[in-house]
C-alpha positions in Angstrom: 0.2 -0.1 -0.1 1.3 3.4 -0.9 1.8 6.0 1.9 3.4 9.2 2.8 6.1 9.0 5.7 5.2 11.6 8.3 6.7 12.4 11.5 3.6 10.7 13.2 4.1 7.8 11.0 2.9 6.6 7.6 -0.4 8.1 6.2 -2.5 7.4 3.2 -1.7 9.8 0.3 -5.2 11.0 0.4 -5.1 12.1 3.7 -2.7 15.1 3.1 -5.0 17.4 2.1 -3.8 21.1 0.8 0.3 20.6 0.8 2.6 23.4 1.1 5.1 21.0 -1.0 8.3 22.8 0.0 9.0 24.9 3.1 10.9 25.1 6.4 9.7 25.2 10.2 13.3 24.5 11.2 16.6 25.5 9.2 20.2 27.0 10.4 23.2 27.5 7.8 26.2 29.6 8.4 25.1 30.9 4.9 22.3 32.6 6.7 23.8 34.0 9.8 21.4 35.4 12.5 18.5 34.4 10.3 18.1 30.7 11.6 14.7 29.1 12.2 14.9 27.8 15.8 11.9 29.1 17.7 9.4 26.8 18.4 6.6 29.0 19.2 7.2 30.5 16.0 6.8 27.2 13.7 3.4 26.6 15.8 2.3 29.8 15.2 3.2 29.2 11.3 1.7 25.4 11.2 -1.4 27.1 12.8 -2.2 30.1 10.4 -1.2 27.5 7.4 -4.3 25.1 8.9 -6.7 28.2 9.5 -6.4 29.0 5.9 -7.4 25.3 5.0 -3.5 23.7 5.0 -3.2 20.1 5.6 0.7 19.0 5.0 3.9 20.7 5.1 6.8 19.0 3.6 9.9 20.3 5.3 13.1 20.1 3.0 15.7 20.5 5.6 18.2 17.8 5.3 21.0 16.8 7.5 23.0 18.9 9.3 21.0 22.1 9.3 19.0 22.1 12.5 15.9 19.9 11.5 14.8 19.3 15.2 13.5 16.2 14.2 12.1 15.5 17.9 9.8 18.6 17.8 8.1 17.9 14.6 5.9 15.4 16.2 4.3 17.7 18.8 4.1 20.3 16.6 2.2 18.0 14.2 -0.3 16.8 16.9 -0.7 20.1 18.6 -1.5 21.8 14.8 -3.4 19.0 13.0 -0.9 19.5 10.4 0.9 16.5 8.9 4.5 17.3 8.5 7.0 15.4 6.4 10.8 15.6 7.2 14.0 15.4 4.9 17.0 13.2 5.3 19.6 14.3 2.4 22.6 16.8 2.1 22.6 20.4 1.0 25.3 22.0 -0.8 28.9 21.9 0.4 29.0 25.3 1.7 26.4 24.9 4.1 28.9 22.4 6.2 32.2 22.4 7.6 34.6 19.8 6.6 34.6 17.9 9.6 30.8 17.3 8.9 31.3 16.3 5.7 34.3 14.3 6.5 32.4 12.0 8.7 29.9 11.2 6.2 32.4 10.0 3.7 32.0 6.4 2.3 28.8 6.1 4.8 26.0 8.5 3.0 23.7 6.4 1.4 23.6 4.4 4.6 22.8 7.6 6.6 20.0 8.3 4.3 18.6 4.8 4.6 18.5 4.5 8.1 16.7 8.2 8.9 14.3 7.1 6.4 13.6 3.5 7.7 14.9 3.6 11.6 14.7 7.5 12.2 16.7 10.3 12.4 19.2 10.3 15.5 17.4 8.9 18.5 14.4 11.0 17.7 12.6 8.0 16.2 11.1 10.4 13.6 11.5 8.8 10.2 12.2 11.2 7.1 9.9 10.8 4.0 12.2 11.7 1.4 15.8 12.7 0.3 16.8 16.0 -0.5 19.8 17.3 -2.2 21.1 20.2 -4.4 22.5 21.1 -7.5 24.7 24.1 -8.2 24.3 27.1 -10.7 24.0 25.7 -14.3 25.8 22.8 -13.4 26.9 19.3 -10.8 30.0 19.8 -9.0 31.9 16.4 -7.4 29.9 17.0 -4.0 26.4 17.3 -5.9 27.5 14.1 -7.4 28.4 12.5 -4.2 25.1 13.1 -2.9 23.3 12.3 -5.6 24.8 9.0 -6.0 23.9 8.2 -2.6 20.1 9.6 -2.8 19.4 7.4 -5.6 21.1 4.2 -3.7 18.6 5.4 -0.8 15.8 5.2 -3.4 16.7 2.2 -4.5 16.7 0.8 -1.2 13.5 2.3 0.3 11.4 4.0 -2.8 12.0 7.3 -1.4 11.5 10.2 -3.5 14.2 12.8 -4.0 13.5 16.2 -4.0 16.4 19.0 -5.5 17.7 22.4 -4.8 18.1 23.9 -8.2 20.6 26.7 -7.5 18.6 29.9 -9.0 16.3 27.6 -10.7 19.2 26.3 -13.1 20.9 22.8 -13.8 17.8 21.0 -14.2 18.8 19.0 -17.4 22.4 18.1 -16.0 20.2 17.0 -12.4 17.8 14.5 -15.0 20.9 13.5 -16.7 22.4 12.0 -13.6 19.4 11.2 -11.6 17.8 9.5 -14.2 20.0 9.0 -16.8 23.0 7.4 -15.4 21.9 6.6 -11.7 18.2 5.1 -13.3 16.1 6.7 -10.7 12.5 7.0 -12.5 11.2 10.5 -13.3 8.3 10.7 -11.2 10.5 10.0 -8.1 12.0 13.3 -8.8 11.0 16.7 -7.4 12.6 19.9 -8.9 12.7 23.0 -6.6 13.4 26.6 -7.6 12.1 26.4 -11.2 10.5 29.7 -10.8 13.5 31.6 -10.0 14.7 30.9 -13.9 11.5 31.1 -16.0 12.9 29.4 -19.3 9.8 28.1 -21.0 11.6 25.8 -22.9 13.3 24.2 -20.1 10.6 23.7 -18.2 8.7 22.2 -20.8 11.6 19.7 -21.5 11.7 18.8 -17.7 8.0 18.2 -17.4 8.2 16.0 -20.6 10.8 13.7 -18.6 7.9 12.9 -16.0 9.3 14.7 -13.1 7.7 17.1 -10.7 8.1 20.6 -11.2 8.2 22.6 -7.9 7.2 26.3 -8.0 8.2 27.6 -4.6 9.3 30.6 -2.8 6.5 33.0 -3.5 6.5 36.6 -2.5 10.8 37.0 -3.0 11.3 40.5 -4.8 14.6 39.6 -5.6 13.5 36.7 -7.8 10.4 38.2 -9.3 8.6 35.0 -8.2 5.3 36.6 -8.2 5.3 37.9 -11.2 6.8 35.1 -13.4 5.0 32.3 -11.4 1.9 32.5 -12.5 2.6 32.8 -16.3 4.9 30.0 -16.1 2.6 27.6 -14.1 -0.2 28.4 -16.7 2.2 27.5 -19.5 2.9 24.3 -18.5 -0.7 23.4 -17.4 -1.8 24.4 -20.5 0.6 22.3 -22.4 -0.9 19.3 -20.8 1.4 19.0 -17.4 -1.1 20.0 -14.8 -0.6 16.8 -13.0 3.5 17.6 -12.9 3.1 21.1 -10.8 3.7 21.6 -6.9 3.7 24.6 -5.0 5.6 25.6 -1.7 6.3 28.6 0.2 10.2 28.0 1.2 10.4 30.0 4.5 13.8 30.2 5.1 14.7 33.0 7.4 13.1 34.2 10.8 12.5 37.6 9.0 10.3 35.5 6.2 7.9 34.2 8.7 4.4 35.7 9.1 5.4 35.9 13.0 8.2 38.4 11.8 8.0 40.7 9.5 7.2 38.3 6.3 4.6 36.6 4.6 5.4 33.0 5.7 3.4 29.9 5.1 0.2 31.6 5.1 1.0 33.3 2.1 0.8 30.4 -0.2 -3.0 30.1 0.5 -3.9 33.3 1.0 -2.5 35.2 -1.6 -0.8 32.8 -4.3 -3.9 30.3 -4.3 -6.1 33.0 -5.5 -3.9 34.7 -7.8 -3.3 31.4 -9.8 -6.9 30.4 -9.4 -7.9 33.3 -11.3 -5.4 32.2 -13.9 -6.2 28.7 -14.3 -9.4 27.8 -12.3 -10.3 26.2 -8.9 -10.1 22.9 -10.2 -6.4 22.6 -12.1 -5.2 24.5 -8.8 -6.9 22.1 -6.3 -5.3 19.3 -8.1 -1.8 21.2 -7.8 -2.0 21.7 -4.0 -3.6 18.3 -3.1 -3.6 15.7 -5.8 -0.4 16.2 -6.8 1.8 16.0 -3.8 0.1 12.8 -2.7 1.4 11.3 -5.4 5.0 12.8 -5.4 5.7 11.7 -2.1 3.8 8.8 -1.4 6.0 5.4 -1.4 5.3 1.5 -1.4 7.8 1.7 1.2 9.9 -1.3 1.0 11.0 -3.6 4.0 15.1 -2.9 5.2 17.0 -5.0 3.2 14.8 -5.6 0.0 15.8 -3.3 -2.6 12.8 -1.3 -4.0 11.2 -2.5 -7.2 
């Protein structure tokens, strides 16, 4: 039976409801000094606000070593009534020190599989997918290492792989490696941040591969996402790829939260949803927010030690 692995256990995909397919409740990186997402009350407030607007699930793309606070996720999910899906995986090398990366050499895929099947650290919370990252218009040795480990973890468990595309670039390189050389089925790959590089030719090409396209991080003026996203999403939907699209908020700093000075998680449903409904209609937007993420993150989880088929 297919199930989405949440922090409270596996649930049928049809139970997810409206899904924020890419966001962060907790996150900390030396690349964002002083802007760490560490506050439990603020995370609770974001989830509660998302729930009040009809939200049902948040997929947290915070990977290994970046302050996931896995043990805090189950009580937050219970208290707010919002499903939370946690990530394993590894971000770009710039987010880690050499000691952290060195300790993972030779065992990265094992770490991913352990966090997907046994739990993250001592929390007992199991991850529901693997998050990795590409570079700007290409893949460096670190990206190839992490994606190779992600593909191994996928083969062992069936878990989907979500990919941070740096400024929305490099999607063809990612698919060439993951789906070509490493044999991951395209429908098990989610490409993030495509709205940051609104190239309709590339968007169409990657959609034709069968992967999922995540349009995330709305409200960011320096990426012009609000202006470009509706047009890009509409073009793909009209070309027959509405079933490949996902939406997310990607809140990465304390200032961006609705509890701070930003739009936060509620923005996805409070402002972006009606804007997209005006362009695409309520039926298509409901499919993007409910049906698509249910398929993208649902897995026929393989028992430990049995390769996924």
